[in-house]
C-alpha positions as CSV (number, residue, x, y, z in Angstrom):
1,X,168.6,171.3,95.9
2,X,166.4,171.0,93.3
3,X,163.6,173.7,95.1
4,X,161.8,176.4,94.8
5,X,160.9,175.3,91.4
6,X,158.3,178.1,89.3
7,X,154.7,176.3,89.9
8,X,153.8,177.9,86.0
9,X,156.7,176.4,84.4
10,X,159.0,174.2,86.6
11,X,162.1,176.0,86.5
12,X,164.3,175.9,89.0
13,X,167.3,178.0,91.3
14,X,170.3,175.7,93.1
15,X,171.3,177.6,95.2
16,X,175.6,177.3,96.4
17,X,175.2,174.8,99.5
18,X,177.8,173.1,100.3
19,X,178.2,169.3,100.1
20,X,177.1,167.3,102.6
21,X,177.4,163.3,102.9
22,X,174.7,163.5,105.0
23,X,171.9,163.3,103.3
24,X,169.3,162.8,105.7
25,X,170.0,166.5,107.6
26,X,167.6,167.8,104.8
27,X,163.8,167.7,106.0
28,X,162.3,164.4,105.0
29,X,158.4,166.5,104.7
30,X,159.8,169.0,102.7
31,X,161.5,166.8,100.2
32,X,161.4,163.7,97.9
33,X,164.3,161.8,99.2
34,X,166.2,160.3,95.9
35,X,167.5,157.1,96.1
36,X,171.2,156.2,95.4
37,X,172.8,154.2,92.5
38,X,173.1,150.6,93.3
39,X,176.4,148.7,91.8
40,X,174.4,148.2,88.6
41,X,173.5,151.8,87.9
42,X,177.0,153.0,88.5
43,X,178.0,155.1,85.7
44,X,177.2,157.9,83.9
45,X,174.1,160.2,85.0
46,X,171.2,158.8,84.3
47,X,167.3,159.1,84.9
48,X,164.3,156.4,85.4
49,X,161.1,156.9,86.2
50,X,158.0,155.2,86.3
51,X,153.8,155.5,87.3
52,X,155.7,153.9,90.9
53,X,158.6,155.6,91.6
54,X,160.1,159.1,90.6
55,X,164.3,158.2,91.2
56,X,167.2,160.5,89.6
57,X,170.2,158.0,90.2
58,X,173.3,159.8,89.7
59,X,176.2,157.3,89.2
60,X,179.9,157.9,90.4
61,X,181.4,160.0,88.3
62,X,184.7,159.4,90.0
63,X,186.5,158.5,93.3
64,X,186.1,161.7,95.0
65,X,182.8,160.9,97.0
66,X,182.5,165.4,97.4
67,X,182.0,165.3,92.9
68,X,179.5,162.7,92.8
69,X,176.7,165.4,92.2
70,X,176.1,165.8,88.2
71,X,176.9,169.1,87.7
72,X,174.3,171.7,85.6
73,X,176.9,173.1,83.2
74,X,177.3,169.2,82.2
75,X,174.2,168.7,81.9
76,X,173.0,172.0,80.1
77,X,176.1,170.2,77.9
78,X,173.8,166.9,77.2
79,X,171.2,169.1,76.1
80,X,172.7,171.6,73.5
81,X,174.6,168.7,71.2
82,X,170.9,168.6,70.0
83,X,170.0,171.1,67.8
84,X,166.8,171.6,69.5
85,X,168.1,172.0,73.0
86,X,165.6,172.1,76.0
87,X,162.7,171.6,72.9
88,X,162.8,168.2,72.3
89,X,159.1,167.9,73.0
90,X,157.9,170.2,70.5
91,X,159.7,168.2,67.8
92,X,157.2,165.5,69.3
93,X,154.4,167.3,69.3
94,X,155.7,168.6,65.0
95,X,156.5,165.0,64.4
96,X,153.0,163.1,66.5
97,X,151.3,166.0,64.3
98,X,152.3,165.2,60.3
99,X,151.8,161.6,61.7
100,X,148.4,161.7,63.0
101,X,147.6,164.4,59.5
102,X,149.0,161.4,57.5
103,X,146.3,158.6,58.4
104,X,143.5,161.1,58.1
105,X,144.3,162.4,54.9
106,X,145.0,158.5,53.7
107,X,141.2,157.9,54.7
108,X,140.6,161.6,52.8
109,X,141.7,160.3,48.9
110,X,138.5,158.5,48.4
111,X,136.4,161.9,49.3
112,X,137.8,163.7,46.7
113,X,138.5,161.2,44.5
114,X,134.7,159.8,44.1
115,X,134.1,162.8,42.2
116,X,136.6,161.8,39.3
117,X,137.2,157.9,39.3
118,X,134.7,157.2,36.9
119,X,135.2,160.3,35.0
120,X,133.6,161.9,31.9
121,X,130.3,159.6,31.3
122,X,129.7,160.1,27.4
123,X,126.2,161.5,27.3
124,X,124.9,158.7,25.1
125,X,127.0,156.0,27.6
126,X,124.9,152.4,27.5
127,X,126.1,149.5,29.4
128,X,126.9,147.3,26.0
129,X,129.3,150.6,24.4
130,X,131.8,149.5,22.9
131,X,134.9,150.5,25.5
132,X,137.2,152.5,22.7
133,X,134.2,154.6,22.2
134,X,134.4,155.3,26.4
135,X,136.5,157.9,26.6
136,X,138.6,157.5,29.5
137,X,134.7,156.7,31.5
138,X,135.3,153.7,34.3
139,X,131.6,152.1,34.4
140,X,132.5,150.0,37.8
141,X,133.9,153.6,39.7
142,X,130.7,155.2,38.9
143,X,129.2,154.1,42.1
144,X,125.6,155.0,43.1
145,X,125.0,157.1,46.0
146,X,124.3,153.9,48.2
147,X,127.8,152.3,47.3
148,X,129.3,156.2,47.6
149,X,127.5,155.9,51.4
150,X,129.0,152.5,51.5
151,X,132.3,153.4,51.1
152,X,132.4,156.5,53.2
153,X,130.5,154.3,56.5
154,X,133.0,151.7,56.1
155,X,136.0,153.7,57.4
156,X,133.8,154.5,60.5
157,X,132.8,150.5,60.8
158,X,136.9,149.8,60.7
159,X,137.5,153.0,63.5
160,X,134.2,151.7,65.7
161,X,135.4,148.1,65.5
162,X,139.4,148.6,66.7
163,X,139.2,151.8,69.0
164,X,138.7,150.1,72.6
165,X,140.6,147.3,71.4
166,X,143.7,150.0,69.7
167,X,142.8,151.6,73.6
168,X,144.4,148.7,75.4
169,X,147.2,147.5,73.6
170,X,148.1,151.5,73.7
171,X,148.2,152.1,77.6
172,X,150.0,148.0,78.0
173,X,152.6,148.8,74.6
174,X,152.6,152.4,74.5
175,X,152.1,154.8,71.2
176,X,155.6,154.1,69.7
177,X,154.7,150.4,68.7
178,X,151.0,150.7,68.7
179,X,150.3,153.9,66.7
180,X,153.6,152.9,64.4
181,X,151.8,150.1,63.7
182,X,148.9,151.3,62.4
183,X,150.7,153.4,60.7
184,X,152.2,151.1,57.8
185,X,149.2,149.1,58.1
186,X,147.1,152.2,57.1
187,X,149.8,153.5,54.3
188,X,149.5,149.5,53.3
189,X,146.1,149.6,53.0
190,X,145.9,153.2,50.6
191,X,148.9,151.6,48.3
192,X,146.4,148.7,47.6
193,X,142.8,151.6,47.1
194,X,144.0,151.9,43.1
195,X,143.8,147.8,42.9
196,X,140.6,146.3,45.4
197,X,139.1,149.5,43.6
198,X,139.5,147.9,40.2
199,X,138.9,144.4,41.1
200,X,135.2,145.1,42.6
201,X,133.6,146.8,44.5
202,X,133.8,144.7,48.3
203,X,137.3,144.8,48.1
204,X,137.7,148.6,47.7
205,X,134.8,148.2,50.5
206,X,137.2,146.0,52.4
207,X,140.0,148.4,52.4
208,X,138.2,151.6,53.8
209,X,137.3,149.4,56.6
210,X,140.9,148.7,57.2
211,X,142.1,152.8,56.6
212,X,139.3,153.2,59.8
213,X,141.4,150.6,61.8
214,X,144.2,152.7,61.4
215,X,142.2,156.0,62.4
216,X,140.7,154.2,65.5
217,X,143.6,155.7,67.9
218,X,144.2,159.0,66.2
219,X,142.9,160.7,69.8
220,X,143.9,158.2,72.2
221,X,147.1,158.6,70.6
222,X,146.4,162.7,70.6
223,X,145.6,162.8,74.4
224,X,148.6,159.9,75.3
225,X,151.4,162.2,73.8
226,X,150.1,165.8,75.5
227,X,149.7,164.4,79.2
228,X,153.5,162.8,78.6
229,X,155.0,165.5,76.5
230,X,153.3,169.1,77.4
231,X,154.1,170.1,80.9
232,X,151.0,171.8,82.5
233,X,151.6,175.7,81.1
234,X,151.1,174.9,77.8
235,X,148.3,171.8,77.9
236,X,146.4,173.8,75.2
237,X,149.0,174.2,72.7
238,X,149.8,170.7,72.5
239,X,145.9,170.9,72.0
240,X,145.6,173.0,69.2
241,X,148.6,171.5,67.5
242,X,148.0,167.8,68.0
243,X,144.3,168.0,67.1
244,X,145.1,170.6,63.8
245,X,145.3,167.0,62.2
246,X,142.1,167.4,61.5
247,X,143.2,170.6,59.6
248,X,146.4,170.1,58.0
249,X,145.2,166.6,56.2
250,X,143.1,168.4,53.5
251,X,145.5,171.4,53.8
252,X,146.9,168.5,51.6
253,X,144.8,166.4,50.0
254,X,142.3,168.2,48.7
255,X,144.4,170.8,46.4
256,X,147.3,167.3,45.7
257,X,143.8,165.7,44.8
258,X,142.7,168.0,42.7
259,X,145.5,168.5,40.3
260,X,146.2,164.7,40.2
261,X,143.0,163.9,39.3
262,X,143.1,165.6,36.6
263,X,146.9,165.5,35.5
264,X,147.7,162.9,33.5
265,X,148.7,160.7,36.1
266,X,145.4,160.4,37.0
267,X,143.5,159.8,40.8
268,X,145.3,156.6,41.2
269,X,148.4,158.7,41.9
270,X,146.6,160.6,44.5
271,X,146.5,156.7,46.8
272,X,150.2,156.1,45.8
273,X,151.8,159.4,47.2
274,X,149.7,159.0,50.5
275,X,151.2,155.7,51.4
276,X,154.1,156.6,50.5
277,X,154.1,160.3,52.9
278,X,152.6,157.3,55.7
279,X,155.5,155.4,54.6
280,X,158.2,157.7,55.7
281,X,156.8,159.2,58.9
282,X,156.4,156.4,60.3
283,X,159.0,155.2,59.7
284,X,160.8,158.2,61.3
285,X,158.0,158.2,64.2
286,X,159.1,155.0,66.0
287,X,162.9,155.6,65.3
288,X,162.5,159.0,66.9
289,X,159.5,159.0,69.6
290,X,159.3,157.1,73.4
291,X,156.5,156.6,74.9
292,X,157.5,158.3,77.8
293,X,160.9,161.9,78.4
294,X,162.6,159.8,80.5
295,X,163.1,157.0,78.4
296,X,164.3,159.6,74.9
297,X,168.1,160.0,75.3
298,X,167.5,163.5,73.7
299,X,165.6,165.0,76.9
300,X,167.8,166.1,79.5
301,X,167.5,167.0,82.9
302,X,165.5,170.8,82.6
303,X,163.5,169.6,80.1
304,X,162.6,166.5,82.0
305,X,161.5,168.5,85.3
306,X,159.7,171.2,83.4
307,X,156.7,168.3,82.1
308,X,157.0,166.3,85.2
309,X,156.6,169.7,87.4
310,X,152.4,169.2,88.5
311,X,152.0,165.6,87.7
312,X,151.9,164.2,91.1
313,X,149.7,161.6,89.1
314,X,152.1,161.0,87.0
315,X,154.8,160.9,88.5
316,X,154.4,159.7,92.4
317,X,157.3,159.3,94.7
318,X,158.4,156.3,96.6
319,X,156.1,155.1,99.4
320,X,152.9,153.0,100.2
321,X,151.0,155.1,97.8
322,X,151.1,153.2,94.2
323,X,149.2,154.8,92.0
324,X,147.7,152.1,89.4
325,X,147.2,152.1,85.6
326,X,144.4,151.0,85.8
327,X,140.8,152.8,84.5
328,X,138.3,154.5,87.3
329,X,135.9,153.3,84.6
330,X,132.4,153.5,86.7
331,X,134.3,156.6,88.3
332,X,134.8,158.4,85.2
333,X,130.9,157.4,83.6
334,X,129.1,159.3,86.7
335,X,131.1,162.7,86.2
336,X,129.5,165.0,84.4
337,X,132.3,167.1,83.6
338,X,132.6,163.6,81.4
339,X,129.3,163.9,80.1
340,X,130.5,167.2,79.3
341,X,132.7,166.3,76.8
342,X,131.0,163.6,75.5
343,X,128.1,165.4,74.4
344,X,130.3,168.3,73.6
345,X,132.7,165.8,71.7
346,X,129.4,164.1,69.4
347,X,127.8,167.5,68.4
348,X,131.7,168.8,67.3
349,X,132.3,165.8,65.1
350,X,128.8,165.9,63.6
351,X,129.5,170.0,62.0
352,X,133.6,168.3,61.3
353,X,132.4,165.4,59.8
354,X,129.6,166.8,57.4
355,X,132.8,169.3,56.6
356,X,135.2,166.7,55.6
357,X,133.4,164.4,53.6
358,X,130.4,166.8,52.0
359,X,132.6,169.7,51.6
360,X,133.9,168.9,48.1
361,X,130.2,167.5,47.3
362,X,128.2,170.1,48.5
363,X,131.1,172.6,46.4
364,X,131.0,170.5,43.2
365,X,127.5,169.3,43.7
366,X,125.4,172.3,45.1
367,X,127.5,175.0,43.8
368,X,128.9,173.9,40.9
369,X,132.2,174.0,41.2
370,X,134.6,172.8,38.6
371,X,136.9,169.6,40.0
372,X,140.5,172.2,40.4
373,X,138.7,175.0,41.8
374,X,137.0,172.7,44.2
375,X,140.2,171.4,45.1
376,X,141.2,175.1,46.1
377,X,137.7,175.9,47.5
378,X,138.0,172.7,50.0
379,X,141.5,173.6,51.2
380,X,141.0,177.5,52.2
381,X,138.8,177.0,55.1
382,X,141.6,174.6,56.9
383,X,144.0,177.4,56.5
384,X,142.5,179.3,57.9
385,X,141.2,176.8,60.6
386,X,145.0,176.0,62.0
387,X,145.6,179.6,62.3
388,X,142.5,179.9,64.4
389,X,143.8,176.6,66.3
390,X,147.1,178.0,67.6
391,X,145.9,181.6,68.7
392,X,142.9,179.8,70.8
393,X,145.2,177.4,72.5
394,X,148.1,179.9,73.2
395,X,144.7,182.5,73.9
396,X,143.5,180.1,76.0
397,X,147.0,179.4,78.2
398,X,147.8,182.7,78.1
399,X,144.7,184.7,79.9
400,X,144.7,184.5,83.1
401,X,142.1,187.4,84.2
402,X,139.4,184.3,83.2
403,X,138.9,181.4,85.4
404,X,139.8,178.6,83.4
405,X,136.2,177.1,84.1
406,X,134.2,180.1,81.7
407,X,137.2,180.1,78.8
408,X,136.2,176.3,78.0
409,X,132.6,177.6,78.0
410,X,134.2,181.0,75.8
411,X,135.9,179.1,73.1
412,X,133.0,176.3,72.8
413,X,130.5,178.5,72.7
414,X,132.9,180.0,70.0
415,X,132.9,177.2,67.8
416,X,129.9,174.9,68.1
417,X,128.2,177.5,69.0
418,X,129.0,180.0,66.1
419,X,129.5,177.0,63.4
420,X,125.9,175.9,64.5
421,X,124.6,179.0,63.4
422,X,126.1,179.7,60.6
423,X,125.4,175.9,59.1
424,X,121.7,177.1,59.6
425,X,122.2,180.6,57.8
426,X,123.8,179.0,55.3
427,X,120.6,176.6,54.7
428,X,119.0,179.3,54.3
429,X,120.7,180.9,51.5
430,X,120.0,180.5,47.5
431,X,123.1,178.2,45.9
432,X,122.0,179.5,42.7
433,X,121.8,183.2,43.2
434,X,124.7,184.4,45.4
435,X,127.6,181.4,45.2
436,X,130.3,183.5,45.9
437,X,128.2,184.2,49.3
438,X,127.3,180.4,50.5
439,X,130.8,179.9,49.9
440,X,132.0,182.4,51.9
441,X,129.5,180.9,54.8
442,X,130.0,177.6,54.8
443,X,134.3,178.5,54.5
444,X,133.7,180.8,58.2
445,X,131.6,177.9,59.4
446,X,134.5,175.3,59.7
447,X,137.0,177.7,60.1
448,X,135.7,178.8,63.1
449,X,135.3,175.4,64.8
450,X,139.1,176.2,65.0
451,X,138.4,177.3,69.0
452,X,137.2,174.0,70.2
453,X,140.8,173.8,71.0
454,X,140.4,175.7,74.0
455,X,136.6,174.3,75.1
456,X,136.3,170.3,75.8
457,X,139.1,169.4,73.8
458,X,141.2,171.1,77.1
459,X,138.5,170.3,79.3
460,X,139.3,166.6,79.0
461,X,143.1,167.0,79.4
462,X,142.0,169.4,82.7
463,X,139.2,167.1,83.8
464,X,141.0,163.8,83.0
465,X,145.0,164.2,83.5
466,X,147.1,160.6,83.6
467,X,143.4,159.1,82.1
468,X,143.3,161.4,79.1
469,X,143.7,158.4,76.9
470,X,140.5,156.7,77.7
471,X,138.9,159.6,77.6
472,X,139.7,160.4,74.1
473,X,139.3,157.0,73.7
474,X,135.4,157.9,74.2
475,X,135.9,161.1,72.5
476,X,137.7,158.9,68.9
477,X,134.3,156.3,69.2
478,X,131.6,159.5,68.9
479,X,134.0,160.4,66.3
480,X,133.3,156.9,64.5
481,X,130.2,157.4,65.0
482,X,129.4,160.6,63.3
483,X,131.8,159.1,60.6
484,X,128.3,156.5,60.2
485,X,125.9,158.5,60.7
486,X,126.9,161.3,58.9
487,X,126.8,160.0,55.5
488,X,124.2,157.7,56.7
489,X,122.3,161.3,57.0
490,X,122.3,162.6,54.0
491,X,121.6,159.4,52.1
492,X,118.4,159.8,53.1
493,X,117.7,163.6,53.5
494,X,120.0,165.0,50.3
495,X,120.9,161.7,47.9
496,X,120.2,164.3,45.0
497,X,122.7,166.8,46.6
498,X,119.5,169.3,45.2
499,X,120.0,173.0,47.2
500,X,116.4,172.4,48.9
501,X,117.3,168.7,50.3
502,X,120.9,170.6,52.1
503,X,118.7,172.9,53.6
504,X,117.7,170.4,55.8
505,X,120.4,168.4,56.6
506,X,122.5,171.6,57.3
507,X,119.3,173.0,59.8
508,X,119.6,169.3,61.6
509,X,123.3,169.8,62.1
510,X,123.4,173.2,63.5
511,X,120.8,172.2,65.7
512,X,122.7,169.4,66.9
513,X,125.2,172.0,67.6
514,X,123.4,174.7,69.4
515,X,122.4,171.9,71.6
516,X,125.4,170.2,73.0
517,X,127.4,172.8,73.1
518,X,124.1,174.6,75.8
519,X,125.4,171.3,77.4
520,X,128.8,171.3,78.0
521,X,128.3,174.7,78.9
522,X,126.3,173.7,81.6
523,X,128.6,171.0,83.0
524,X,132.0,171.8,81.2
525,X,134.7,171.8,84.4
526,X,138.2,172.4,84.1
527,X,139.5,171.0,87.6
528,X,141.0,167.8,88.0
529,X,138.6,165.1,88.7
530,X,138.5,163.4,92.1
531,X,139.4,159.4,90.3
532,X,142.7,161.1,88.9
533,X,144.7,161.7,92.0
534,X,147.0,159.3,94.0
535,X,145.0,158.6,96.9
536,X,141.4,158.1,95.2
537,X,139.7,154.9,95.4
538,X,136.5,153.3,93.7
539,X,135.2,152.1,97.5
540,X,133.1,154.0,99.7
541,X,135.6,156.0,101.6
542,X,135.0,159.8,103.9
543,X,138.2,159.7,103.4
544,X,138.8,163.2,100.7
545,X,141.4,162.6,98.5
546,X,145.0,164.8,98.3
547,X,147.3,164.9,95.7
548,X,150.8,165.2,96.5
549,X,153.3,167.0,94.1
550,X,157.0,165.3,93.8
551,X,160.0,167.2,95.1
552,X,163.8,166.7,94.1
553,X,167.0,166.7,95.9
554,X,170.0,165.9,94.7
555,X,172.8,163.8,97.5
556,X,175.7,162.9,97.1
557,X,177.0,158.6,95.9
558,X,177.7,156.7,98.7
559,X,179.3,154.0,96.4
């Protein structure tokens, strides 16, 4: 018997009850009866879970019916055969984070190499100058401000084209196949960047669009992995780690790109290195990852129960009620809590994209730091932000004396409100007189955004539950819009990267962050939405939806 499960962890204590051949003696009102295995299911113990039904089938181990109940020690041995024991979900989390980081790193390569691809332009340069006098300068790679903006925006165009089709495919085929395919696509596109750039501007634009298509599923995959592989208690830390790919990518890419750009290998080595790393990571991901914990060969029963507990709307028991994979789109878009998440996401990613795309440019062109120091300075804030995310994720799960709704508002205000205030402060500082102070405020403004893992990101999981992948698809769409708007805004306002024009850019982004955070604080929610419950119907009904948690019982096999 598996009862009296801990309401937070899903841990259970099995009492030493006598084995009975009559499972009907147990109250049907208190348990979810586990059907016996059929002839085709006999053999070793196996666990089968689907959205339609949750069943645990225990095969026939020997001819004595009284010994058919799976021995708990044997089950524990199964988990201990793996060096990770009952922690397989964390290996999935770490591997997925590295893969997400790899896709973003492939995109960020251009954000840095754009300042070193062409080389130093000779002072007396003319279009008809002898190539031997150029000293490594490549005129065809010295892009105009408009061309640079086009290459930045091409990624957003690719992501916008693919985000919703990829979300549909993700829901149909799962993250293992779709995310792996996009990862390999991103890797191949990155390897072809040097060739495309040397052929011409438009082939390079096409490759950037393909890189953007690879990025399209990152946030939906993050939501899918969290909803399936995280326990209810560990939602915060899963979101914190998975969303930290936004920091891990620049931590790796910026300093590595700075070193390679100034080395004898040149800027092309940046793309070759990133492409090879992506191929390695996504090969491991495809071989190791599974769409559902129940399908993973290394996940034992104890860990599986922990991950399933509290997810009755994902893993429902047998009966007349069945949970459809169909997303209640109309109900979602009518929910103020969803709009709070989406509005906050827009403000968050306007700030994020400004930092990701233009921090190297600001440090190099406005603060006038050399390329080597630009790479190191650009990596400082993501490192600090990564640890802030970990602290925010853990503390948002552990703090119990503050309500979940209040915690969402506090963490979101710390991240977006703090970034908005610091952006405006930076805008009114003089980078010529106070270069070090500007750099400190710039780094602080990016670091503080790490608290968002306890804000709207966590709310998206709490409100959407099994439909979080669709909410994440909408967030991903907004991220793509911000990827498109940010370079466009910079091209219109600060094409020459002067301190005066950057003041306007920073104040606009600061105002957006403060306004969107205020909207989130008004309408945010931490409760599961009614449309996530098993009995929800899009049609009008006077019957309030209810949610049933599955319970488990071991029964002897009659076969």
